[in-house]
N, C-alpha and C positions, 0 to 999 in steps of 0.2 A: 035393816039386819037383825037377823035373831038374834037373841042376846045368847040362846040355848046351841053350842056349839059343841061338834063332836072331836073326842079328844084323839081319836084313831087317824091320824092325820100324817102324812108324809112329812118330817122333820128334815133340813137343812142347816148345817155349819155355816153360817155366815164367816167371812175371813176378810171381807173389805165391801165398801159403799161408796157408791158415785152418785151426786144427782149433776142433771145433764138435760139440755136443750135438744131433743129431736131435727131432724132437717126440715120439718112441719114445721117447727114453733113450740110444739107442744112439752112440756115437762114430761120427764122421767127419773127413776132411782135404779141404778143397775147394783144389783150384790152380787158380789163373787162367791158363790159357796162352794164346799169340797164337795159335795156329791153332786151336785147339776153343772158346774162350772157357773160364767156369768150366766142372769136372769135379770131380765128387768122389766116393770112397769110403769105403766103412764101413771101422773098423778093431778090431779086439780086441786083448788087450795082447800076442798073438803077431806078429802082424801088426805094429803100433809094434815090438816087439823084432828083427823081421825086416828092417825097415824100416832099424832103427838101424844096425847091423851091414852093409847094402848100401849106405846112405851112407856108411859109414867104409871101406869099401873103393872108394867111387866119388872121396872125397875122398885115397885113397893114390895114386891112378889120377894126379887133379890136381897133387898135389907131384910124383909122380914126372917127367912130363910137365914141370913148371918146372922141372924138376932142371938147371944148368949142365953143360954133357957136360964 
């Protein structure tokens, strides 16, 4: 994946999330969004690891944003 990403993306508000197993045995994550309703995407171990890393980065951004100057 490219490290350089466009910031001109559609953004949705996540209202809830759930992990589940599809009938064919593959793992997926469902996101309930305000703008699009429920959406889901399949995940494997590599995707889960990447999501963990990116969520940790986002959490760091949030902590920096709320840190008093």
